[in-house]
N, C-alpha and C positions, 0 to 999 in steps of 0.2 A: 144434883144440880144439872138442869138442862141449859141450853145454849141462850134461851131468853134470860134467864136468872144471871147467868154469868155476864151477860152484856150489861144488865141492870146493876149489877154490883160493880163492875168496873167503871160504869158511866158514873155512878154516885161517888166512887173513890176519887175519880179524876175531877170531878165538880168540887168535891171538898178540899182537895189539894189546891186546886186553882184559887178558890176562895181564901184559903189560908196564905198562899203566896202573894195575892194581890193586896190583902190587909197588912201584911208584914213588911212590905217595901213599897216605897214611894219614889218616883223619879221626878226631878224638877229641873227644867232648863234655866241657865242663868246667862247673864251677859258674859260671853267668853273673855279670858285674859290668859297672857302667857305667865307661865310658872315653871318650876323645875320640882323634880322629886326628891327623895333622900339621896339618891346616887348622882344628883346634879343634870340628870336627863331632862332636856327640854320638853315641855308639855304645853299643849292648849287645852285649858279647862273649859268644858262646855256644859256642865251640869252637876247636880248633886243627888246622891241616892241616900234616902232617909230609911235605915234598916230598923228603925224602932229602937226602944230601950237606950236612947240617947247616943246612938251610934250613926255617924254621917260618914259618906266616902264621897270622893270627887270622881266624875266622869270626865277621862281626859282623852285627847288625841295625841298619840305618840308617833313621832316621824320614825321609820325604821328605814332599811335599806332601800336605795335608790328613789327617796322621797315618797315612799309608800306610807300612807297614814293607818294607824291601827287604833281602835278604841281600848282603854285600859281604865282600870279602877285604882285609885291611889287613896290610902287613909290620910296622907299629909301632903301637902303641896306647899311651896315657898315662893313668895313674890319679892321683888327688890324693895329695899327700903328708902325712903324719901325720893321715889323717882329714879334711882339709879338705874343704869343700863343693866338688862337681865344677863349680860354676858359677863360682867364684873363680880358675880357671885356675892353680892351684898344681900344676905338673906335674913330672915326672921321678922 
């Protein structure tokens, strides 16, 4: 196999992998809202990831040290019930 054949084989493999990745996962922006995760850590939910096969995850912004925000993926998030304040842990 010469260098041109290697290049074409790698290119075809990468193109196939990208095509599968794009078709298997979709990302959708939503109206953002405050929530908490299973550990009661506060989050700002900003989107949804559709993994296919009836599996969804939430795209969230989590605040870490010194106010730094980091994107995280969570399978479950919880919002307050009946408009309760998010700090009172009235979830489900």
